[in-house]
C-alpha positions in Angstrom: 0.1 -0.2 -0.1 1.3 3.0 -1.2 0.8 6.3 -2.7 2.4 10.0 -2.9 0.6 12.7 -1.0 2.0 16.1 -1.9 0.1 18.4 0.6 0.1 21.9 1.7 -1.6 22.9 4.8 -3.9 25.8 4.3 -4.0 28.3 7.6 -6.9 27.7 9.6 -7.8 31.7 11.0 -7.4 31.8 15.0 -5.0 28.9 15.5 -1.4 29.4 15.9 0.8 27.6 14.2 2.0 25.2 16.4 -2.0 23.7 16.8 -2.2 24.0 13.1 0.8 21.4 12.5 -0.7 19.5 15.0 -3.9 19.2 13.7 -2.5 18.7 10.4 -0.4 15.6 11.5 -3.5 14.2 13.3 -5.4 14.3 10.4 -2.9 13.0 8.4 -2.1 9.9 10.6 -6.3 9.3 10.3 -6.2 9.2 6.9 -3.2 6.6 6.2 -4.7 4.1 8.9 -8.2 4.4 7.5 -6.8 3.6 4.1 -5.0 0.9 5.2 -7.5 -0.7 7.4 -10.2 -0.5 4.4 -7.9 -2.0 1.9 -6.6 -4.6 4.4 -10.0 -5.8 5.0 -11.1 -6.4 1.3 -8.4 -8.5 0.9 -8.2 -10.6 4.4 -9.4 -13.6 2.8 -6.9 -13.7 0.2 -4.3 -12.8 2.6 -5.0 -15.9 4.9 -5.0 -18.2 2.0 -1.6 -16.9 1.4 -0.1 -17.2 4.0 -1.5 -21.0 4.5 0.5 -21.5 0.8 3.5 -19.7 1.6 4.1 -22.0 4.3 2.7 -25.1 3.7 0.1 -25.6 6.0 -0.4 -29.5 6.3 -4.0 -29.3 6.0 -3.9 -27.3 2.8 -0.8 -28.0 1.0 -1.7 -29.9 -1.5 -4.3 -27.1 -3.0 -4.1 -24.4 -5.0 -5.5 -20.7 -4.4 -8.9 -21.4 -5.5 -9.3 -24.9 -4.0 -8.3 -23.1 -0.9 -11.1 -20.2 -0.8 -13.3 -22.8 -1.2 -12.2 -25.3 1.2 -11.5 -22.7 4.4 -15.2 -21.8 4.6 -16.1 -25.9 4.6 -13.6 -26.6 6.9 -13.8 -23.5 9.5 -16.6 -21.6 8.3 -17.1 -18.4 6.4 -15.4 -16.5 9.5 -12.1 -18.6 8.9 -11.3 -16.7 6.1 -11.2 -13.1 8.5 -8.7 -15.4 10.9 -6.0 -12.9 12.0 -7.3 -10.2 10.6 -8.1 -8.4 13.9 -4.4 -8.1 15.0 -4.0 -7.1 11.2 -6.3 -4.3 12.1 -4.5 -3.2 15.1 -1.2 -3.6 13.2 -2.3 -1.4 9.9 -3.9 1.5 11.1 -0.4 2.5 12.7 1.7 1.2 9.9 -0.6 2.9 6.7 -0.2 5.9 8.7 3.5 5.7 9.7 4.1 5.0 5.9 2.1 8.3 4.2 3.4 10.8 6.6 6.8 9.3 7.1 7.2 9.3 2.9 5.9 12.9 2.3 8.9 13.9 5.6 11.3 11.7 3.8 10.9 13.3 0.4 11.3 16.8 2.0 14.4 15.8 3.5 15.9 14.2 0.4 14.7 17.1 -1.9 15.6 20.4 0.4 18.5 18.9 2.6 20.5 16.3 0.1 19.0 18.2 -3.1 17.8 14.7 -4.3 14.8 15.5 -6.7 12.8 13.7 -9.6 12.1 10.1 -9.5 15.4 8.9 -7.9 14.1 10.7 -4.6 10.4 9.1 -4.3 12.4 5.5 -5.3 14.4 6.4 -2.1 11.6 7.8 0.5 9.2 5.0 -0.6 11.9 3.0 0.4 12.6 4.5 3.4 9.2 5.3 4.5 8.5 1.5 4.4 11.4 0.5 6.3 10.2 2.5 9.1 6.3 1.8 9.2 7.6 -2.5 9.6 9.8 -1.4 12.1 7.5 0.5 13.8 4.7 -2.3 14.0 6.6 -5.6 13.1 5.3 -7.7 16.4 2.0 -6.8 15.4 2.6 -8.3 12.6 4.2 -11.5 13.7 1.1 -11.9 15.6 -1.1 -11.4 12.5 0.7 -14.2 10.8 0.4 -16.6 13.9 -3.0 -16.2 14.3 -4.0 -16.7 10.5 -1.8 -19.4 10.1 -4.0 -21.4 12.6 -6.7 -24.1 11.8 -10.3 -24.6 13.2 -9.5 -27.6 16.0 -5.8 -27.0 16.2 -5.3 -23.5 17.9 -2.3 -23.2 19.4 -3.3 -19.5 20.3 -6.4 -18.3 21.6 -6.1 -14.5 20.7 -3.8 -11.8 20.3 -2.9 -11.2 23.7 -2.5 -14.7 24.2 -0.3 -15.2 21.1 1.8 -12.0 23.3 2.1 -13.8 26.2 3.4 -17.3 24.3 5.5 -16.0 22.3 7.2 -13.7 24.6 7.5 -16.6 27.3 8.8 -19.8 24.9 10.5 -17.5 22.3 13.2 -15.8 23.5 11.4 -12.4 25.1 11.2 -9.7 22.8 13.5 -11.2 20.2 10.6 -13.8 19.6 8.7 -10.7 18.0 11.3 -10.2 15.7 12.0 -13.1 13.5 12.2 -12.3 10.4 12.8 -8.9 10.6 15.8 -8.9 8.2 14.0 -10.6 5.4 10.8 -8.2 5.9 13.4 -4.5 5.7 15.2 -6.2 2.8 12.0 -7.0 1.0 10.2 -3.5 2.1 13.1 -1.7 0.6 12.1 -2.5 -3.1 8.9 -3.0 -2.4 7.7 0.4 -0.7 10.3 1.6 -3.3 9.1 0.5 -6.7 5.6 1.2 -5.4 5.7 4.7 -4.2 8.5 5.2 -7.7 5.8 3.5 -9.8 2.7 5.1 -8.8 3.9 8.0 -8.4 5.5 8.6 -11.8 2.6 7.2 -13.2 0.4 10.0 -11.7 3.0 12.4 -12.8 2.9 11.7 -16.2 -0.6 11.2 -16.4 -1.5 14.5 -14.8 0.9 16.4 -17.2 0.0 15.0 -20.5 -3.8 14.2 -19.9 -4.7 16.0 -17.1 -8.9 17.0 -18.7 -9.0 12.7 -19.5 -7.1 11.2 -16.2 -7.5 13.8 -13.1 -10.0 15.6 -12.1 -10.2 18.8 -9.4 -10.2 17.6 -5.5 -13.3 18.3 -3.9 -11.7 20.4 -1.4 -9.2 22.5 -3.3 -9.7 22.8 -6.8 -6.8 24.2 -7.1 -5.2 20.8 -6.5 -6.1 18.0 -9.3 -6.1 14.5 -8.4 -6.5 10.9 -10.3 -10.0 9.5 -11.1 -10.9 6.7 -9.2 -10.3 3.9 -12.2 -7.0 5.5 -13.1 -5.9 5.2 -9.5 -6.8 1.5 -9.6 -5.1 1.0 -12.7 -1.6 2.7 -11.7 -1.9 1.1 -8.5 -2.3 -2.2 -9.6 0.5 -1.8 -12.0 2.6 -0.6 -9.1 1.7 -3.4 -6.9 2.1 -6.2 -9.3 5.9 -4.9 -10.2 6.7 -4.3 -6.6 5.2 -7.8 -5.6 7.2 -9.7 -8.4 10.7 -8.3 -7.4 10.3 -8.5 -3.8 8.2 -11.8 -3.4 11.2 -14.5 -2.5 11.9 -12.3 0.5 8.2 -12.2 1.6 8.2 -16.0 1.5 11.1 -16.3 3.7 9.7 -13.7 5.6 6.7 -15.7 6.5 7.9 -19.0 7.2 10.8 -17.2 9.5 7.8 -15.7 11.8 6.1 -18.7 12.3 8.9 -19.9 14.1 8.0 -22.9 16.0 4.8 -23.8 14.1 6.9 -25.0 11.6 8.5 -28.7 11.8 11.4 -27.1 9.9 11.8 -24.5 12.0 15.4 -24.9 12.5 16.7 -24.7 8.8 14.6 -21.2 8.9 16.7 -19.3 11.3 18.0 -17.2 8.8 17.2 -15.0 5.8 19.9 -17.5 3.4 19.1 -20.6 4.9 15.4 -20.3 4.5 16.1 -19.2 1.0 18.4 -22.0 0.6 15.9 -24.6 2.5 12.7 -23.1 0.4 14.3 -23.5 -2.6 15.9 -26.7 -2.7 12.6 -28.2 -1.2 10.4 -26.7 -3.1 12.0 -25.1 -5.9 11.2 -21.3 -7.5 8.1 -21.9 -8.8 6.2 -24.0 -5.6 8.3 -22.5 -3.4 9.6 -18.7 -3.4 7.2 -17.9 -5.6 4.3 -20.0 -4.3 1.2 -18.1 -3.8 2.1 -15.2 -6.6 -0.4 -15.8 -8.6 -2.4 -15.0 -5.3 -0.8 -11.8 -4.8 -1.7 -10.6 -8.3 -5.1 -11.2 -8.2 -4.9 -9.1 -4.5 -3.1 -6.1 -6.0 -6.1 -4.8 -8.0 -8.6 -4.6 -5.3 -6.1 -4.1 -2.4 -4.8 -0.9 -4.6 -7.8 0.5 -6.1 -9.4 0.5 -1.9 -6.3 1.7 -0.6 -6.0 5.1 -3.3 -10.0 5.6 -3.4 -10.0 5.7 0.6 -6.9 7.9 0.7 -7.9 10.3 -1.6 -11.4 10.5 0.0 -9.7 11.3 3.3 -7.5 13.6 2.6 -10.7 15.2 0.9 -12.6 14.9 3.3 -10.0 15.7 6.3 -9.0 18.6 4.0 -5.2 17.9 3.6 -4.9 19.1 0.1 
């Protein structure tokens, strides 16, 4: 989830400058968080299936994407498709908020302080923003993956709090919440960077060369041109597909490392290099390093569409343009 937010905060009469700045950050935080929650809830069933396939859950290891989507409701009920989504919402709200705000700040820093501008600073700022958001919210992602990997009747954790307590006590304290952090950080750099870069570049080119066809004035500030909804969908889908293809093997390694002792072969997934080697030698490229990638492509369009549309709507509603 990534979009470019170049905003100007118009002064509100009667409010001192610090208050205006504080309210802007709060509104920006809420806009990014709401956009992230809406997008992730939309694709929660696909996320659950992706986790089950990536880590070769024994109950679904012989099934494909669509077969798993049919099988999960049969085994666990329709709510089984949303298992782990509560933990995801707790994580994704601050994640989305931090990512959007950090991107804006990093882009300004690179442009004004270091003199780096153009497409390069968008790529770098996107990578830095994604890494910042991941580090801040990583323990919640571990909890979400553990809960999503469980199958009805074979529960190890009863909920978010119990998962926190169990991992802390049995997996080395705080360090247990950061298993797989390195492949996540390494994978997030190209993923977030290329997401911001691709979407931002397509957006800039579209609004520069075909503003009347692809753009429309923002509802809260007619001087700001925003992409039409269907164009956001297209640009976001392209950005997501490119970013996922580049970083997907690292995502597979991250998931297996996060699951830790839940997997029978966890001793072979202690480091990034050993995990990648184990997955490649055991399952190969298609059924290992890129297992579930087709599902990610299916996820891209609805996820990006909801993320961009919701964020643009929230920006206008909260007067961020």
